[in-house]
C-alpha positions as semicolon CSV with decimal commas, in nm:
position;residue;x (nm);y (nm);z (nm)
1;M;-2,135;-0,533;-2,654
2;L;-2,031;-0,666;-2,373
3;T;-1,985;-0,443;-2,058
4;S;-1,871;-0,652;-1,808
5;L;-1,727;-1,000;-1,729
6;R;-1,648;-1,215;-1,397
7;I;-1,532;-1,553;-1,413
8;K;-1,504;-1,821;-1,099
9;N;-1,336;-2,118;-1,080
10;F;-1,209;-2,197;-1,423
11;K;-0,869;-2,306;-1,523
12;G;-0,613;-2,129;-1,361
13;W;-0,892;-1,839;-1,259
14;K;-1,069;-1,865;-0,919
15;D;-1,186;-1,530;-0,940
16;T;-1,126;-1,295;-1,209
17;G;-1,290;-1,015;-1,060
18;E;-1,498;-0,816;-1,228
19;I;-1,351;-0,721;-1,601
20;R;-1,451;-0,394;-1,754
21;L;-1,461;-0,469;-2,102
22;A;-1,461;-0,126;-2,356
23;P;-1,544;-0,120;-2,721
24;L;-1,150;-0,185;-2,753
25;T;-1,028;-0,425;-2,488
26;V;-0,668;-0,542;-2,471
27;I;-0,492;-0,793;-2,285
28;F;-0,145;-0,881;-2,179
29;G;0,043;-1,095;-2,018
30;A;0,311;-1,388;-2,040
31;N;0,259;-1,729;-2,220
32;S;0,047;-1,954;-2,013
33;A;-0,081;-1,669;-1,778
34;G;-0,422;-1,772;-1,843
35;K;-0,509;-1,455;-2,144
36;S;-0,639;-1,731;-2,363
37;S;-0,905;-1,899;-2,079
38;L;-1,115;-1,597;-2,077
39;G;-1,248;-1,640;-2,400
40;H;-1,223;-2,036;-2,473
41;L;-1,551;-1,977;-2,178
42;L;-1,709;-1,799;-2,418
43;L;-1,640;-1,993;-2,681
44;A;-1,771;-2,279;-2,513
45;L;-2,071;-2,102;-2,398
46;K;-2,124;-2,009;-2,771
47;Q;-2,079;-2,356;-2,851
48;T;-2,358;-2,465;-2,575
49;A;-2,594;-2,182;-2,742
50;K;-2,542;-2,353;-3,102
51;S;-2,605;-2,695;-2,972
52;T;-2,905;-2,940;-3,103
53;D;-2,896;-3,070;-2,706
54;N;-3,118;-2,894;-2,464
55;K;-3,035;-3,082;-2,200
56;R;-2,652;-3,037;-2,221
57;S;-2,582;-2,784;-1,987
58;L;-2,244;-2,676;-2,094
59;H;-2,123;-2,810;-2,404
60;L;-1,697;-2,840;-2,376
61;G;-1,643;-2,955;-2,714
62;D;-1,463;-3,238;-2,926
63;D;-1,278;-3,303;-3,213
64;K;-1,561;-3,111;-3,424
65;S;-1,644;-2,846;-3,241
66;M;-1,522;-2,470;-3,203
67;I;-1,308;-2,586;-2,896
68;D;-1,222;-2,845;-2,675
69;L;-1,216;-2,793;-2,272
70;G;-1,163;-3,155;-2,189
71;T;-1,352;-3,289;-1,917
72;Y;-1,529;-3,102;-1,677
73;R;-1,300;-3,173;-1,380
74;E;-1,014;-3,066;-1,612
75;C;-1,179;-2,697;-1,658
76;I;-1,224;-2,656;-1,271
77;H;-0,953;-2,484;-1,086
78;N;-0,729;-2,695;-0,894
79;H;-0,939;-3,010;-1,081
80;D;-1,183;-2,940;-0,719
81;I;-1,484;-3,030;-0,889
82;S;-1,677;-2,975;-0,552
83;Q;-1,656;-2,609;-0,626
84;P;-1,869;-2,422;-0,819
85;L;-1,808;-2,309;-1,143
86;S;-1,975;-1,963;-1,236
87;F;-1,958;-1,673;-1,467
88;S;-2,185;-1,343;-1,489
89;I;-2,164;-1,157;-1,853
90;T;-2,327;-0,764;-1,897
91;W;-2,386;-0,675;-2,221
92;D;-2,564;-0,345;-2,354
93;L;-2,894;-0,429;-2,566
94;P;-2,916;-0,265;-2,974
95;T;-3,268;-0,197;-2,882
96;N;-3,423;-0,156;-2,570
97;L;-3,613;-0,487;-2,432
98;E;-4,005;-0,470;-2,306
99;V;-4,114;-0,695;-2,082
100;H;-4,495;-0,703;-2,037
101;N;-4,675;-0,826;-1,784
102;V;-5,006;-0,968;-1,854
103;I;-5,153;-1,004;-1,551
104;D;-5,146;-0,615;-1,426
105;D;-5,025;-0,461;-1,772
106;Q;-4,748;-0,358;-1,625
107;V;-4,428;-0,251;-1,862
108;Y;-4,100;-0,316;-1,786
109;T;-3,815;-0,190;-1,989
110;G;-3,425;-0,240;-2,002
111;D;-3,129;-0,123;-2,210
112;N;-2,893;-0,339;-2,043
113;L;-2,900;-0,741;-1,934
114;T;-2,674;-0,939;-1,668
115;L;-2,706;-1,313;-1,719
116;A;-2,505;-1,499;-1,362
117;V;-2,469;-1,878;-1,385
118;E;-2,323;-2,130;-1,089
119;F;-2,258;-2,512;-1,252
120;T;-2,233;-2,749;-1,015
121;A;-2,069;-3,151;-1,090
122;D;-2,355;-3,432;-1,096
123;K;-2,275;-3,765;-1,003
124;N;-2,113;-3,849;-1,302
125;E;-1,938;-3,558;-1,287
126;Q;-2,106;-3,370;-1,560
127;P;-2,181;-2,990;-1,540
128;R;-2,557;-2,898;-1,435
129;V;-2,688;-2,555;-1,393
130;R;-2,728;-2,489;-1,001
131;S;-2,849;-2,095;-1,037
132;L;-2,983;-1,897;-1,307
133;E;-3,027;-1,545;-1,309
134;Y;-3,107;-1,256;-1,560
135;V;-3,107;-0,880;-1,387
136;L;-3,234;-0,639;-1,638
137;K;-3,135;-0,272;-1,608
138;K;-3,278;0,082;-1,741
139;E;-3,045;0,356;-1,798
140;N;-2,801;0,143;-1,459
141;K;-3,150;0,135;-1,268
142;L;-3,277;-0,220;-1,195
143;S;-3,599;-0,292;-1,367
144;L;-3,666;-0,682;-1,346
145;T;-3,463;-0,985;-1,215
146;T;-3,544;-1,343;-1,276
147;K;-3,391;-1,619;-1,074
148;F;-3,381;-2,012;-1,103
149;H;-3,259;-2,181;-0,820
150;Y;-3,255;-2,509;-0,609
151;S;-3,376;-2,466;-0,225
152;E;-3,200;-2,628;0,070
153;K;-3,411;-2,907;0,022
154;G;-3,346;-2,948;-0,330
155;K;-3,664;-2,813;-0,423
156;P;-3,654;-2,590;-0,785
157;E;-3,772;-2,251;-0,745
158;I;-3,818;-1,957;-0,941
159;E;-3,825;-1,588;-0,782
160;T;-3,896;-1,278;-0,976
161;S;-3,861;-0,915;-0,888
162;P;-4,114;-0,678;-0,879
163;L;-4,288;-0,873;-1,122
164;K;-4,452;-1,172;-0,975
165;L;-4,570;-1,496;-1,109
166;V;-4,926;-1,581;-1,105
167;R;-4,940;-1,999;-1,078
168;T;-5,208;-2,135;-1,365
169;M;-5,497;-2,309;-1,207
170;G;-5,401;-2,713;-1,213
171;R;-5,057;-2,725;-1,320
172;G;-4,863;-2,834;-1,026
173;W;-4,609;-3,041;-1,201
174;P;-4,272;-2,953;-0,984
175;L;-4,006;-2,741;-1,232
176;E;-3,792;-2,878;-1,454
177;E;-3,390;-2,780;-1,492
178;P;-3,325;-2,525;-1,712
179;L;-3,290;-2,598;-2,097
180;K;-2,874;-2,537;-2,205
181;F;-2,737;-2,262;-1,906
182;Y;-3,015;-1,990;-1,966
183;R;-3,329;-2,143;-2,042
184;L;-3,685;-2,205;-1,904
185;S;-3,839;-2,548;-2,049
186;D;-4,197;-2,472;-2,197
187;Q;-4,334;-2,714;-1,925
188;S;-4,171;-2,519;-1,672
189;R;-4,324;-2,185;-1,791
190;A;-4,648;-2,304;-1,800
191;K;-4,688;-2,323;-1,446
192;F;-4,714;-1,991;-1,492
193;Q;-4,966;-1,731;-1,631
194;N;-4,702;-1,455;-1,687
195;A;-4,393;-1,611;-1,771
196;D;-4,350;-1,616;-2,120
197;F;-4,097;-1,309;-2,078
198;M;-3,847;-1,572;-2,000
199;I;-3,860;-1,637;-2,413
200;D;-3,758;-1,297;-2,472
201;L;-3,462;-1,324;-2,212
202;A;-3,376;-1,638;-2,380
203;L;-3,393;-1,502;-2,708
204;Q;-3,155;-1,221;-2,631
205;T;-2,910;-1,450;-2,458
206;E;-2,863;-1,669;-2,821
207;K;-2,850;-1,326;-3,009
208;L;-2,543;-1,250;-2,767
209;F;-2,358;-1,565;-2,838
210;S;-2,437;-1,573;-3,189
211;S;-2,238;-1,213;-3,220
212;I;-1,935;-1,327;-3,067
213;Q;-1,654;-1,425;-3,312
214;Y;-1,295;-1,599;-3,248
215;L;-0,989;-1,547;-3,416
216;G;-0,713;-1,774;-3,295
217;P;-0,316;-1,753;-3,299
218;L;-0,259;-1,948;-3,574
219;R;-0,401;-1,845;-3,912
220;E;-0,365;-2,057;-4,233
221;Y;-0,098;-2,086;-4,495
222;P;-0,175;-1,879;-4,816
223;K;-0,288;-2,048;-5,140
224;R;-0,208;-2,005;-5,477
225;T;-0,618;-2,023;-5,547
226;Y;-0,917;-1,988;-5,308
227;L;-1,288;-2,176;-5,411
228;W;-1,607;-1,985;-5,344
229;S;-1,940;-2,071;-5,464
230;G;-2,107;-1,780;-5,347
231;D;-2,196;-1,839;-4,983
232;A;-2,145;-1,584;-4,721
233;P;-2,004;-1,732;-4,392
234;E;-2,066;-1,579;-4,039
235;N;-1,716;-1,495;-3,999
236;V;-1,364;-1,535;-4,164
237;G;-1,315;-1,864;-3,926
238;Q;-1,080;-1,966;-3,648
239;K;-0,801;-1,988;-3,825
240;G;-0,850;-1,768;-4,091
241;E;-0,923;-2,011;-4,331
242;L;-1,277;-1,819;-4,487
243;T;-1,111;-1,521;-4,555
244;I;-1,139;-1,480;-4,901
245;A;-1,478;-1,643;-4,902
246;A;-1,633;-1,338;-4,640
247;L;-1,454;-1,065;-4,872
248;L;-1,593;-1,224;-5,174
249;A;-1,906;-1,233;-4,994
250;A;-1,921;-0,851;-4,852
251;V;-1,826;-0,749;-5,180
252;S;-2,129;-0,929;-5,369
253;K;-2,340;-0,764;-5,138
254;E;-2,197;-0,431;-5,210
255;R;-2,110;-0,376;-4,896
256;K;-1,959;0,016;-4,811
257;L;-1,792;0,116;-4,533
258;N;-1,580;0,401;-4,390
259;R;-1,330;0,454;-4,097
260;S;-1,578;0,703;-3,902
261;E;-1,790;0,999;-3,924
262;N;-1,741;1,220;-4,211
263;K;-1,475;1,007;-4,382
264;R;-1,528;0,865;-4,736
265;N;-1,718;0,548;-4,805
266;Y;-1,531;0,243;-5,005
267;S;-1,637;-0,083;-5,124
268;F;-1,540;-0,367;-4,869
269;D;-1,232;-0,456;-5,117
270;E;-1,123;-0,120;-5,165
271;F;-1,156;-0,069;-4,782
272;I;-0,923;-0,362;-4,721
273;A;-0,691;-0,306;-5,000
274;K;-0,627;0,074;-4,845
275;W;-0,568;-0,052;-4,481
276;L;-0,326;-0,318;-4,614
277;K;-0,136;-0,022;-4,816
278;D;-0,198;0,208;-4,474
279;L;-0,055;-0,100;-4,231
280;G;0,270;-0,079;-4,506
281;V;0,252;-0,436;-4,590
282;I;0,134;-0,404;-4,965
283;H;0,067;-0,143;-5,231
284;D;-0,208;-0,237;-5,424
285;F;-0,416;-0,567;-5,309
286;S;-0,717;-0,757;-5,544
287;V;-0,875;-1,042;-5,525
288;K;-0,967;-1,222;-5,907
289;P;-1,154;-1,515;-6,041
290;V;-0,884;-1,730;-6,219
291;A;-1,099;-1,780;-6,536
292;E;-1,444;-1,647;-6,655
293;G;-1,731;-1,851;-6,483
294;R;-1,525;-2,054;-6,226
295;K;-1,564;-2,090;-5,867
296;E;-1,144;-2,014;-5,785
297;Y;-1,005;-1,718;-5,730
298;E;-0,621;-1,619;-5,670
299;V;-0,547;-1,297;-5,420
300;L;-0,289;-1,062;-5,597
301;L;-0,025;-0,868;-5,511
302;K;0,204;-0,552;-5,527
303;T;0,443;-0,487;-5,310
304;H;0,615;-0,169;-5,495
305;P;0,429;0,038;-5,694
306;K;0,704;-0,077;-6,000
307;S;0,664;-0,433;-5,891
308;S;0,506;-0,691;-6,068
309;E;0,140;-0,837;-5,956
310;V;0,218;-1,197;-5,753
311;K;-0,015;-1,392;-5,543
312;I;-0,040;-1,436;-5,178
313;T;0,192;-1,749;-5,146
314;D;0,500;-1,539;-5,330
315;V;0,536;-1,247;-5,055
316;G;0,560;-1,264;-4,693
317;F;0,411;-1,474;-4,473
318;G;0,303;-1,165;-4,259
319;I;0,042;-1,078;-4,497
320;S;-0,118;-1,380;-4,521
321;Q;-0,170;-1,346;-4,132
322;V;-0,280;-0,995;-4,086
323;L;-0,565;-1,045;-4,355
324;P;-0,798;-1,270;-4,151
325;A;-0,780;-1,008;-3,878
326;L;-0,845;-0,682;-4,093
327;V;-1,107;-0,867;-4,270
328;Q;-1,294;-0,992;-3,956
329;A;-1,247;-0,649;-3,787
330;F;-1,482;-0,507;-4,043
331;Y;-1,675;-0,810;-4,197
332;C;-1,853;-0,908;-3,882
333;E;-2,234;-0,779;-3,808
334;P;-2,278;-0,453;-3,623
335;H;-2,304;-0,530;-3,277
336;S;-2,079;-0,773;-3,271
337;T;-1,798;-0,895;-3,030
338;V;-1,473;-1,007;-3,192
339;W;-1,219;-1,190;-2,962
340;M;-0,898;-1,219;-3,150
341;E;-0,562;-1,416;-3,055
342;Q;-0,219;-1,211;-3,072
343;P;-0,332;-1,004;-3,454
344;E;0,037;-0,889;-3,505
345;I;0,197;-1,253;-3,501
346;H;0,487;-1,254;-3,764
347;L;0,482;-0,874;-3,829
348;H;0,731;-0,604;-3,846
349;P;0,713;-0,362;-3,555
350;Q;0,585;-0,067;-3,760
351;V;0,275;-0,272;-3,898
352;Q;0,198;-0,397;-3,514
353;S;0,171;-0,065;-3,450
354;N;-0,027;0,017;-3,724
355;L;-0,273;-0,212;-3,628
356;A;-0,345;-0,037;-3,348
357;D;-0,512;0,218;-3,585
358;V;-0,706;-0,060;-3,749
359;F;-0,854;-0,160;-3,480
360;I;-0,928;0,198;-3,316
361;S;-1,111;0,250;-3,661
362;A;-1,289;-0,070;-3,642
363;I;-1,474;0,051;-3,331
364;H;-1,570;0,369;-3,491
365;S;-1,667;0,229;-3,826
366;R;-1,975;0,334;-4,049
367;E;-2,174;0,103;-4,279
368;D;-2,471;0,273;-4,461
369;G;-2,419;0,570;-4,266
370;K;-2,475;0,417;-3,915
371;E;-2,274;0,320;-3,658
372;R;-2,115;-0,018;-3,648
373;N;-2,100;-0,099;-3,262
374;V;-1,842;-0,337;-3,321
375;Q;-1,635;-0,463;-3,015
376;L;-1,270;-0,607;-2,983
377;I;-1,094;-0,811;-2,716
378;V;-0,767;-0,838;-2,827
379;E;-0,449;-1,076;-2,694
380;S;-0,135;-0,951;-2,741
381;H;0,205;-0,992;-2,672
382;S;0,313;-0,635;-2,881
383;E;0,474;-0,361;-2,653
384;H;0,431;-0,142;-3,040
385;F;0,059;-0,218;-3,044
386;L;0,042;-0,043;-2,695
387;N;0,286;0,259;-2,751
388;R;0,034;0,383;-3,061
389;L;-0,285;0,297;-2,857
390;Q;-0,135;0,533;-2,603
391;R;-0,022;0,769;-2,816
392;R;-0,392;0,768;-2,993
393;I;-0,544;0,851;-2,658
394;A;-0,312;1,144;-2,583
395;E;-0,394;1,294;-2,952
396;G;-0,748;1,289;-2,867
397;V;-0,824;1,022;-3,167
398;V;-0,987;0,740;-2,904
399;P;-1,144;0,854;-2,556
400;V;-0,965;0,695;-2,319
401;E;-1,300;0,557;-2,213
402;D;-1,360;0,349;-2,509
403;V;-1,057;0,174;-2,429
404;A;-0,947;-0,118;-2,128
405;V;-0,613;-0,289;-2,074
406;Y;-0,521;-0,540;-1,891
407;F;-0,225;-0,740;-1,736
408;C;-0,250;-1,110;-1,715
409;R;-0,023;-1,218;-1,439
410;K;0,061;-1,610;-1,285
411;S;0,050;-1,574;-0,873
412;G;0,125;-1,907;-0,753
413;E;-0,184;-2,158;-0,848
414;R;-0,386;-1,878;-0,967
415;T;-0,428;-1,645;-1,242
416;E;-0,487;-1,255;-1,153
417;L;-0,623;-0,971;-1,389
418;E;-0,414;-0,601;-1,317
419;P;-0,634;-0,309;-1,513
420;L;-0,373;-0,046;-1,608
421;R;-0,500;0,262;-1,531
422;L;-0,457;0,476;-1,851
423;N;-0,545;0,865;-1,795
424;M;-0,602;1,104;-2,064
425;F;-0,240;1,193;-2,156
426;G;-0,243;0,841;-2,228
427;E;-0,026;0,736;-1,963
428;I;-0,046;0,420;-1,777
429;E;-0,064;0,534;-1,387
430;N;-0,009;0,172;-1,239
431;W;0,276;0,013;-1,478
432;P;0,345;-0,335;-1,362
433;E;0,662;-0,488;-1,282
434;N;0,801;-0,712;-1,586
435;F;0,500;-0,582;-1,805
436;F;0,720;-0,679;-2,116
437;G;0,993;-0,842;-1,941
438;D;1,284;-0,632;-1,709
439;E;1,422;-0,384;-1,967
440;M;1,602;-0,244;-1,753
441;D;1,765;-0,577;-1,623
442;D;1,845;-0,589;-1,958
443;I;2,013;-0,229;-2,009
444;S;2,229;-0,254;-1,724
445;A;2,350;-0,606;-1,795
446;R;2,436;-0,460;-2,118
447;A;2,616;-0,185;-2,002
448;L;2,836;-0,381;-1,724
449;A;2,946;-0,613;-2,009
450;A;3,062;-0,318;-2,260
451;I;3,232;-0,210;-1,957
452;A;3,383;-0,514;-1,918
453;K;3,510;-0,586;-2,222
454;Q;3,640;-0,253;-2,284
455;K;3,858;-0,312;-1,944
456;N;3,983;-0,661;-2,092
457;L;4,061;-0,483;-2,453
458;I;4,263;-0,199;-2,241
459;R;4,425;-0,443;-2,028
460;D;4,527;-0,692;-2,328
461;K;4,643;-0,386;-2,535
462;P;5,021;-0,485;-2,645
463;E;5,254;-0,147;-2,517
C-alpha cells in the first residue's frame, strides 16, 4: 500500500510536496487543475516496469501503451528541460524484507520501502536516471539505504549504509547506467561481493507497480453480448472494457468476499449484485451465457421487483458506467492500489453518495477470511460523495486516519495541492475557497434577482 508520494517538475507540478496516501484517498479540484497528472506519472512508471526494453529509463508511451504523455520536454514543468524531473514513492511491504550481508552475516529487515529517482535529459532530450535511491525502514526506523548517483566528475557511484559494499577482486570495470529507473545491471552488481540484495529491492518495486491498477474517467458503452473464453484479466481495463470478463473469471474461481469483518460471505457475482441493489441503481443483476456451450454472455437487469428482465443496453447509462468501478474495487488482488477518475460520472446524486459506502467497504473487505488491504485513490467532483464520507467518519464507520482528502488548484503557472484537515467528527477544518464553486454567491444572486423581480411585479401591477 502506498503511504506517500512526491513529484517535482512534472506537467503543472513544480513540487507537490509530500502527499500522504491513506487507504482511501480522494482528490478534488477544478478541471485542468492537475489532478490526473499525479496518476499519469504512476502509469508511466508502471508501463516502464512492464516494458521489455531495459535501456529505456522512462517509457512515456505511444498509441499502444497504457498512457501516452508525449515527449520528455512536454512532460517537464514549463517545458524547462534543464530542470530535473524527480519523484519519491513510499509503500508498506506485505511481508518483511530481509537483506542478508554475506560478508558478515548481518541481516537488515524492513517493512517499508522508499524509492527516490531523479531524471535528467540527455543530448537527445531523452530521460536518463541521474540518481536512484532506496531507503528501507522497519517500524519507521532506518534499516538500510543504497544510492546510485554521479560524482561531480560524472563518474557513476554507489553508496550504501550501514551495509558496506566489498569489491570483487579483478572486476574493475566501471558501473553501468541503471536499467529502467529502479535496478542495477548484473555487471554493476558483479563488481561487489555482497550486492545481490539489490535484486530484492528491484523485485519489490516491480511488485508494487504490477499492483497499481487504473480506471479512466470514460467507460465503454454497454454491449448486448460480451465474449469470454475463460481468461482472467489483470483488471477491468482502463475503459472498463474487461469488466464482464473479470466478473466471470472471479465467479469461475469461486471467489467469496464480505464487506468487512464478521459480515456474511457472498460469491463474487452475488456480492456485486447486492452492491448494485444497495446503490439504488437496479433491483436484480445477473450475467448469463446466451446459450449452453457458447462464449457469448449477456448482462441482464431488473430495475424493479415486478419489472421484466432486460439487457444492460436497455436501461440507463449510469449502470454501465458504475459497474467497472464497482467490479475493479473488489476484483483487484489483495494489496493492490486502484486509481480511479470520476467513478461517479452519469450517476444520480443519491447514488454518488452511496458510492462512498462502496469504497469504504472496499478498503475493509475480506476474502477467504483475510483482509484484502486494498487502497483506493479517487479523483472526484462529487460533493455528495464527500458529504457521505464525512458522515461515515462522524459515525465511526471509517477511522479518520484511513481517509485523506486533497483539493487541487491552479496558482498562476503552478498547481498546488492542499490537504484538507478532517477531524474525528467528519468536519473539514480548512474548507478551501470555491471548493465546489461559489455557492454563497449563487444564493445571494438568486435572492437579489427574486427581490428585483418582486419589485417589478408590484410596480407593474395595475391599480
